[in-house]
N, C-alpha and C positions, 0 to 999 in steps of 0.2 A: 358018103364022104362030103358031099356039098353041104348037107345039113349040119354035119359036125363042124365043118370049117366056119359056117355062118355062126354057129353057137359059140365057138371059141372067140371069134372076132367080136361078137356082141359082149361076151364076158370080159374081154380085155378092155373094151370101151367103157364098160360100167366100172371096172376096177380103176381104170385111169381117171375117170371123172371123180370117183370117190377119193382118190389120192389127192387130186387137185383141190377138191373142196376141203379136205382135211388140212392140206398145206395152207390154203387161204385162211381158214379159221385159226390155225396156229400162228400165222403171220400177224393177224389182228390181236390174238391173245397175248402176244409178247410185245405189244405196242404200248408205249406210254405217251400220253398227249399232255402238252404243257400250254397253258394259257396265261398270259401276263396281264395283271390288273395293277394299274398305277393311278394314283389320285383318288379323289372322293368316290365312294360307292353310291351309285345312283341308278336310275332306270336302265340306262345303257349297259351298265355293268351286269345287272341282274339278267337282262336279255341275253347277253353274251355267255354268261356261265350256264344259264338254263339250257340254251341251245347246245352248248358243248357237252353237257352231261347227258342230254337226251341222245345225241349222236354217238357218244361213247357207249351208252347202254345198247343201242341198236347194233353197233359193231362188236360188242362184247370184248372190249380191249382190257388190258391188264390194270391200268391205273390212270387217273387224271390228277395232274399236279397244277395247283393254282399258285402261280408265282406272284406274291402279293407285296405291295408297298402302298399303304393307304393311311391318311390321317383320320379316317372315319367315314361316315356317310349317313344316308337316310334310313330310317327304321323299316319303312315299307319294302324298300329294295333289299335290305339285309335279311328280313324274314323270308322273302321269296327264295333267296339263295340258300339260307339255312334249311328250309323245307326241302329244296331240291337235293341238297347233300344228304339229308337224313333218309330220303326215299330212294337214293341212287343205288342200283345193284352193282355199281362199279366203285371200288374204293377211291376216296378223294383225299389228297394230301395238300394242305396249305403250307406253302414254303415261303417264309419271309425273306425275300432276296431282292436285289443283290446286297452286298455289304453297304451298310448305311441306311437300309430300308427299315420300315417300322410297320407294325400291325397295331395301330392305335384305335381305341374305341371300337367301332364296328369290326375292324380287323381282328380284334381279340375274340369276338364272338365267332367269327368264321374259323379261326384257328381252333377254338374249343369244339366247334361242331364237326370238324373234319375227322375222318378216320385216323389220319396221321398228321401230326403237327411237326414242322421242322423250321429251323431258322439258320440264317447265315451267321458266321462268328461275330460279325459286327452289325448287330441289329437289335431292336428292342420291341417289347410288346406290353400293352396295358393302357392305362389312362382311359378307363371306360366309364367315368362318371357321366350320367345324363346331363345334357345341357338343354335347357328349355327357355322359352320366352314367356312361359306362364299361361299359354292359351291352348296349346295342342301338343300331344305326344308325338306328332309326326316327325320331330327332329331328334328322337331318341333311338339309339345312341348317336351322338354327333361328335363334334370335335371335343377333345378333352377340355374340361374347365378347371379353373383354379379356385378351390373353395376359399371363402373368406376366412381370414385369420381370426380366431376367437380372441376375445378380450383377455388380457393377461390375468385378470382376476377371476375369469370364468372357470369354474371347476368341471364343466361338462366336456365331453369329448368333442373333437373337431371334425366330425363327419359332416357331409354336406346337408344331411337332413335337419340340422339345427336351424331353427328359424324358418324352415321351408314351409310353403303352403301345403294344404291337404293334397292338392293335385300333384305338386312336386314330390311329395312323399309316396303317393301312389305310383308315380312313374318310376321312382327310385326302387321301390320294392318289387315292381314288375320286372325291372331290368335285372335285379339281383336274382330273383327266382328263375328268370330265363337262362342266365349264364350258369347258375348252379345246376340246373337240370341238364345242360349240355356237358358240364364237367362230370357229373355222376354217370352219364351215359358212356362217356369215353374213358372213365377211370382216371381223370386228371385231378389236379389240386383244387378241391372245392373251396377251401378256406381262402386261398389267394384269389380265386375267381370272385368271391364276394368282396374282398378287399379292393380289387381294382375298380369295382363299381362304386363302392361307398367312399373310398379315399383316393381314387385316381392313382392307385399304385402302378408302378412301372418296373419292368425287369429287363436286364440285358439277356443275351442269348444263353450265356453260361449259367446265370442265375435261374433262368426259366427251365433249363435242363435239370439243374440240381433240385428245384422245387416241384418237378413233375408237372410243369405247365406246358412244356414242349417235349417231344419225343426224341428228336435228333438235331444235331448241329452238322451242317454240311457245307462244303466250300462251293459246290455247284450241283446241278441236277444229276449229273452222272455219279458224283460222289454220294449223293442221297440214295440213288437207286442201288448202289453197291451195298449200302448199309441196311436197307430195308429188304433186300433179297432173302427170301425164305421166312419173312415175318408172318405171323398168323394174325389176321385182322378179324375181329368179331363185330357183330351188329352191323353187317353190311346189308341193310334192308332185311334183317332177320337171318342172314347166312354168315358162315365163317369162311374166309378166303385166305389161302396161303399164296403170298406174292412170289412171282418168278420174274425178277427185274434185272438180273445180272447182265444179260446181253440183250435187253429190250431195245427196240427201235424207238428213239425219242422223236416225236413230231410236234412242232410248234403250230398251234392253232391260230390262224389269221382271223382278224376281225372282218365281218361282212359289212355290206352297205347299210343294213338296218342299224347296226351298232353305231356306225359313223353318223348316220342321220339322227338317231336318238341323242348321241353325244352332243351334236351341234344344237338341236332345238331345245334340249333340256338345260343348256347353259342359261342361267337366269337372265343374263343380259340379252341374249338372243330372243328368248321367249318374251321378254318385256318389249323389245323392239318390234317383234311381230305384232304384238297386241296394239301398240301405239300406231304403227304404220297402218294396220287394218282399220282402226278407228278414224284416223285422218283421211284415208282413202275413201271410206264410206261417206264421210261428211262432204268431201269434195264432190263426190258423185251426186249426192242428194241436192246440193246447191247449184250444180251444173249438169242437169239431166241430159242424157244423150251421148255423153263421152264414152261410157262403157268400160274403157280400160281401167279407170280408177276403181270402179265398182268391182270388177273381177279381181283386181289385185287386192282390194280390201277384204273380199270374202276369203280368198286363199290365205292371206296373212292371219285373219281372225281364226280360221279353222285350225291352222298350224299352231297359233298362239294358245288357243283354247286346249288343244291336245297336250301341248307342253305344260300348261298350268295344271292340267289334270294329273300329270305325272309328278309334279313338284309339290312341296308342302305349301299350298296357297293359303294366304290369310284373307278371308272375305271382307274384313274391315278395310284392309288396304285397297281391295278391288272397289269397294263402295266409295272410298275417298277419291279414287281416280274418276269414277262416274260423276261424282259431285263436282269435281274440278272442271270436267268438260261442260257440265250444265252451267256453271258460273261463267265460263268463257263465252258461251252462247248468250247468256244474259247480258254480259258486258257489251257485246257487239250489237244486240237488239236495243237495249235500253242503256245508253251511255250513263255511267254513274261516276264519272271522273276517276275511274280506276278502282273503285271499291270492289265491284264484282270481279274484276280482272285479278286484283291482288289476292282476293279470297280464293279464286280459282287456282292461282299459282301455288299458294300455300297448301291447299287441299291436294293438288296434283302431286307435289313433291312428297307430302306426308304419305299419300297412298302408294307412291312408288317405293318409298323406303320400307313400308310395312307390307308390301305385296307378298313376300315370302316369309313364312312362319318358321324360321330356323336361324340359329346362330352360327351355322357352318359357313365359313368364308367362301367355300367353293360354290355355295348355293345362295349367295347374296348378290344384290345389284351393286355395281360400281357407283360411287357418288358422282363421279365425272359424267357417267352416262345419264344418271337421273337429272343432273343440272342441265346438260345439253338438250336432252329430249324435252324436258319441261319448258325450257325457253323457246325452242323451235315450235313445239306444239301450240303454246299460247299465242305466239305471233302468227302462225299459220291459220289457226281457227279464227282469230279476230280479223285477219285480213280477208279471208274467204267470205265470212259472213257479212262483213261490212260492204264488200264489193257486191254481193248478191242483193243486199238491201238497197244500195244505190241504183242498181239496175231496175229493181221493182218500182222505185219512186219515179223513174223516167216514164213509166207507163208503156203501152203497146207501141212498137216501132214498125209493125208490118200489118197487112190486112186492112179491112175496112176501118176498124177501130183506130188504126194508126194514122188515118187521115184527119181525125179530129184535132183541131188546133193548128193544122197546116195551112199555108197560104195557097191561094189559087188565083187564076186570071180569067176574067170574063171574055168569052170568045165573040159574043155579039150582043148588041143592045137587047135588053129584055125587061119586062115587068112581070113580076110574080114568078114565072118559070122561064128557064133558058139553059145555056150550056156554059160550063167553065172547064178550064184546063188545070188539073192537079196531079202531081206526082207522075208526070209523063203520059197521062191519059185524059180524054174528054169525058166529062160526067154531066148528067142532068142535074140541075140545081134549082133551088127556089130561094127567093129573098123577099123581105118585107118591104123593101123600097126599090124603085127602078134603078137598074144598073146599066152603065155604058160599056162599050167595048174597051178592053184592056184595063178596066178597073181592077184594083187589087182587093181581094176579099179573103176572109178567113173562114174555115169550115168549123161550124159550131155543133153540128149534129148530123146523123145519117138516118134516113128513113128508107129502108130497103136498099135500092141503088141510087137514091136521090140525095144529093148533099144539100143541107141547109146552110146557106152562107150569109155572111154579114160583111158590109163594106168596111174596109180599114180606114179610119179617119185619123 
């Protein structure tokens, strides 16, 4: 009887644990997670989405909804997000919301890459023409550009590739092929996908639904979940998934400290300030050794600034001009040139600041006001610090034995050749070429060991 009772108790415990685990898995299976993306797509955005998709896959939830409102973003960050969506075992829905939101440029690519595309009634999508500065593809796709109007007598079409350089055409064709491949994968409008890249075409939500650019129009997330309930989603990392979202638990995903940190330091103005503060702090430390604080601050700022620049589309020509500007500031302080070096340094510094980021996206450009203020302050600070240091060097030693040279002393007792003098609060052995009387004023001309060589002041 005892053994039977123990067996039944153990069986009940096992069955209970199994039911709890089944209920736990079902709880997550009917969960829909929503993360909100607003503003330009950058490194912080890609980190946030990557982490959210990985956590969703680990918890095996039903669906991830990216609530999107963006003017565009950086291509490196965009491609990371698209790759994560394509490899996600959990369906992903890009939902352009709230009313008045847009999925411009990079946002269009995200919408095409997602398993489900949805929009609010009052929203728009498109304007995906690449915008470049002619030196790097790092800013493709960025903010939508406005193609130049063709001449009235020109018979050619008005697509952006007219008159473009070979590099611009390569970037354009790469962008076209990229979005067309996403459209073919998701079974959406391939022709319009090409049109939005070549001609910066744009659609309202109703037009996008009619042209098979988006799949649903929904007032809010709950309305969206009701519409997609029971939908069959193919190509979910090679699998087919039937959605069960009618009564799903909706969970808003909060941003973490890493996202907030990346969002701050990848602000181009903040990254620029970190770089300049780091340079100035290191210069102050080098010309005033022993302080310590300035050097530590400079190293921290330079490391953070370098990390931020690594994540942003850096233009090395702009960085080189910044370095040249600093060198010219130093040259002006060391070799006064009536402002020629200083003026050249200011021009180089401002030009380098404006060219530091290789992108036309406003969200990733430096403010003109910040450039002007920092350039002025940096020039004045560098010139002041270096000139002060040079003045101190010209004064010569002010302590130790070498500091006695040139100082006055008083003879303590009459002597010829060798005697004692009082200098800088101490009595010293001294030698002189002429006889000296007590209280004579002498000047120290040299030091031999601990013996001062003095000369009468006449």
